N, C-alpha and C positions, 0 to 999 in steps of 0.2 A: 752626197756622201752616204755610203752604206754604213750601218751600225750593226754589229754582229748580234744575233740572237744567241744568248749564252745559256748553256754550252751548246755549240752548233754540232759538234762531233763528240759523242761520249767517249771517254777513255779513262784509264785508271788514275791519271794525275791531271786531267784536263782542267779542273777547277783550281787546283794548286798552281799549275802553270799560269793560268789566267791571273790569279791573285799576285803571283810573283812578277808577271809582266807589268801589271798595274802599279805595283810597288816601284819597279824601275822607272816608270813614267813619272810617278809622284816625286821620287828623289830627283830626277832630272829637272822637273818643273820647280821644285823647291830651290834648286841651285841656279835658277834663272836661265835654263836652256830654252831655246826658241823652238817653236813648231814641233812639240812633242807629239808623236803618233805611235799608237800600238796597232799593228796589223794582225788580224787573225788568219794564220796560214794553214790552219787545220782544214783538210779537205782539198787543199791546193798543192801541198807538198808533204811527203811523209818524213822529211828531214827534221822539221821543227814545227812547233805549234804557234809561236808568236815572234814577230819582229817588233822591237822597240827602236824607234828612230828619233834622234834629237840633234839639234844644232847648237854647237858652242861657238862663241865669238872670238876666243883666243886659245892659244896653246895651253895656257894655265887652266882655263875653264874646262877645256876638253879633258885634260888629265884629271882634274878634280871630279868631273862627271863620271869618268871611267872608274876611278878609285872609290868614290862614294857609292855608286851603284853596286860595285863588287862587294863593298863592306856590308851593304844592306842585304844582299843575297846571301852572303856568308853567314850573317846573323840568323838567317832562316834555314841554315843548314845546306845551302846550295854552293857547290864548288865550281869555279870557272874551269872549263875544259880547255880553253885556248883564248889567246888574245893576239891580235894583229894590229899594226899601225901605230902603236903607242909612241914609238920614238919619233916618227914624223909628225904625228898629231894632226893630220888632216882628215883622217877617217880611222877611228878606233873601232874595231869589231871585237866583241866579247861573246864567246860561245858558252852557253850554259846547258847545252843539250836540247831541251825543248824550247828555249828562248835564245834569240840572238839579239844582242844590243848593238846598235850602230850609233856612234856619235861622230858627226861630221863637222867640218868647218863649212861656212856658207857656200863657198865655191864648189867644194867636192859634193855637197848634198845636191846642188843644182846639176852638176855634171852627171852623177849616177842616177838621180831621180828615181829612187826605189819605189816611192809611192805610185809613180806612173808605170814603172815596169811591172809591179804587182797590183795593177789597177783592180783586178778581180777580188783581191783580199779585202774582206770587210774591215772597217775601222772599229776598234773597240772604244767605247766611251769610258775611258779609264778614269776620268774625273768623277764619274758617278758610281763606279764599281768599287 
């Protein structure tokens, strides 16, 4: 497992984005999400800086994770730019510009395997950051 040397790519809001990505991960973990991962996408894609990936075990938990993560980021002044998948609740994707939050059910997480697809993205040690 790679752990990102932080900050790996300097930018005007890189540290803030990192802190907010770690906040998302902590909120997910506090709500008992499984397999919470933060991927550092800087230097891999110019579209966003971090992916936050988590697994919920039920429709209710997936909704709660999406809502509580959004509440936490809104409290930091961050507004969600888009959300997809909330109604079906198998894979909810929330776009915050520099951070994209993915909350999967177990089957969809295995099917899309984002960590394998983005294998070159370093993992952030969000529990220590």
